N, C-alpha and C positions, 0 to 999 in steps of 0.2 A: 397659393397654388403649389401642388406637389411637383416633383421632378417629372413624373410621367405625364401630368397634365400640361406642364410647361413644354415638354418635347412635342406633345400633340398639337400645341398651338403655335409652334415655330413656323415661320414663313419659309417656304422652300427658296433657296437662293438660286437664281438662274445662272447657268454656265454659258459662257460664250464659246461656241464650237466653231472651228474652221470649216469651210466648205468641204475640204477633204475628209475631215472627221465625220461630218454629217453623211457624206456619200459612203464612207466606210461602214457606218452603222446601217445605212439603208441596204447596202449589199450584203452585210452579215445577216440581217433579218430576212432577206430574200433567200439566202443560201440555207438558212436554218429556221424556217417558219414555225417549227414546233418549239423553238426557244425564244420567240419574239418577246414574250413577257419578261423572261430572264435577262435578255439583252437590254431592254428598256429600263428595267430596274437597276441594272449594273451602271448604266449611263445616266441614271436620274432623269429619264425622259418619260413623256406620256405618249400614248398612241396618237394623239392629235399632233404631236411634234413630228412623229414618223410620217404621218399622212401629209403634213406640210412639206417635208423633205421629198417625198415621192412626187408631189405635184410640181415642186420647183425643178426636180430632175427631169420630169416629163416636159415641162415648158422649155427648159434649157435645151433639151435634145431636139425638140421640134423647131426651136428658133435656129439652132445650128444647122439642122438639115434643110431648113428653108433657105438659109444663106449659102449653102453649098451649091456649086454649079458643076454640072457634069462636064467632063473633058479635062483638058490639061490644067494642072495646078498653076497658080500664079507664081512667078519668080519672086523669091523673097529678097528684098533689098538688104544689103549688108552695109553697115557704116564704113566709111573710107578707112578709118583707123584699123578696124578689124580686117578689112580686105588687104591692106598693106602688110599687116602682120602675117596673115595666112600666105600671101604671095612670097614674102621673104622666107618663111618656113619651107615652102615648096621649093624655092631656089636652092636653099641649103640641102634639102634632101636629094634634089636632082644632082647636085654637085657630089654629094657623098656617094650616090649610086654610080655616077660616072667614075669616081675614084676607085670604088670597089670593083667595078667592071674591068678597069685597067689592071688592077692587082690580080684579079682572077685570070685574066688573059696571060699575064706574065708568069704566074704560077703554073698555068696549064702548059706553057711552052717548055718548062723545065723538066 
């Protein structure tokens, strides 16, 4: 077999793309529909891959919207370690603010 025949018979190696990359490709093809073929060639994808991404994005959006409930958002629970860290940081900042306020009042009187 010659080199050109060998290249023709090579099996395309599949790339593993992250969900973020797939979504980026999907958005890029929506933003530039006239360049869809160019984008797919650049990424080594087929139109069927893009159609699968579109369907997955649609299903994910519908699922998320189905799970969303109107009204107030649920309060996010924070691990106790993170809460204690944030609480200590707030106390430090409040003390620093109080100290600066005192300094400001002293300088203002001069």
